[in-house]
C-alpha positions, 0 to 999 in steps of 0.5 A: 775914578768913581764908577757905578754899575746898575744891575736892577734884576731881583735875585741873588743869582742875577747879581752873581751872573753879572760879577764877571762884567763888574770885575772886568770893569774894575780891571779895565779902569783900575778902580773898584766898582760901586753897585746899585742893586735891589735889596732882594739881591742881598749883595751886602751878604756875599760881596763884602770881601770881594775886592773889585767891589767898592760900595753896594748901594741899594735901589729901594724899588722891589715892586711896592708903589710906596718904595723910596725909589718908586715912581717919579718922586722916587727917581728924584730921591734916587738922583739926590742919593747918588749925587754925592758920589760924583760918578765919572762913569755909569754902566746900566745893565738894562734898557730903561729910559728911566735910568738913562735920564737919571744918569743925565740928571746926575751929570755923569760924563760917560754913560754906557747902557744897553740899547733903549727899549729892547728889554724883551731881547735881553739874554742873561749872558749873551746881552752883556757879552755883546755890550762889553764887546761893542762898547769896550772891545772886551771879551768876557768868558770868566766864571763869577767869583766871590771872594772870602777871607780864608781865616773865616773858612778855617774858623768855620771848619773848626766850629762845625768840625768839618774834617778833611778826611770826610766828604762834606756836601752842601745840599741846596734843597730850597728854591724861590718857587715851588716848581724848583723844589725837588722832592725830599725823596729824591734827596733821600736816594742820593744821600743813601747812595753816597753814604754807601760808598763814603762817610759824608756830612750834608749841610742843608741850605734852605730858606724859611718858607713853609714849603721849604721847611717841610722838605727840610724837616722830612730830611731831618726826621729821616734815618739820615738826620745824624749826617745832616746839619740844617743851615736855615738859622744862619745868614748868607754871610755865615753860610759862605765859609761853610759852602767854601769848606764843602767838597761839592754841592748838589743844589736846586736852582736856587741862590745857593747854586749860584753862591756855591759855584762862585765860591769855586765849589763844583756844583750839581744844579738840578734844573726842573723849571728854569732856563738851562743857562741859569744852571750851566753859565759857570764851568763849576756847574754840572746841570741835571735836567728832567728825564725825557727832556732835551733841555729845560725852561719855564713851565717844564715842570720837571721836579718829579722827573729829576733822576737821583741815579743821574745825580749820583752818577754825576757825583761819582764823575766829579769825585773822580 
């Protein structure tokens, strides 16, 4: 049986959040699932060893009008690209009429989709839960899981001299937007507090954005530089076994918080300016919100109010 799932949201986190539903489909129909995702999801870099995934197909439509799958003619190209797979079922995780019509032109016998024209009512987790309950009578309450080969973890541990008798922590200091990036001074205080009680190695995960690089360099040029290893020169695929080797993660709301939790690593999520659901949908996530706030959402603008003592307290709680 050939099954296609379409998840056309932009980021890594969005794709990771949907993994329990993809896994449930695979189990329900006893078949790995093909995914149609945008290139910005970077799914090929972290789902290549996940056994409930069949093929990862790229939707070349990231917002540019000249993208291969944009517009009317782009839809025709997408139909042509997907036709050869002869899918038996399709699950469309959006309410787009465009994808509904594409599925019909592909002559896919069974089409499952969110209700049409309800985009503004779609909650990132509640909507797919209701969708699966209504359409398949399935209750989905699992955490996202990314699978990774144990051999690569062992080899990476040797390469980076990761020792079991030392504490290894991933610091996800990057972020997709400036309002999500916690200042380096906050991380300084957390690093100092941790080093006072235990020898520790910190792996600094960030992108190549100039503002992210400023935060990275501030940490690397500090008195803590000998305890820190930058990961900005490595691909996500190369970073996965490093994350898996860590005892704990402390991450901004970034791709690394989602990857870390999905790899089974307990992850403290620093939620400064994004709906809280993105930092607490997994049992492996422990959110910290800005001082003075009862919750967090877009325009909270709380990156300077993330309390390092609260991060450290949560770290101690998890460690114990």
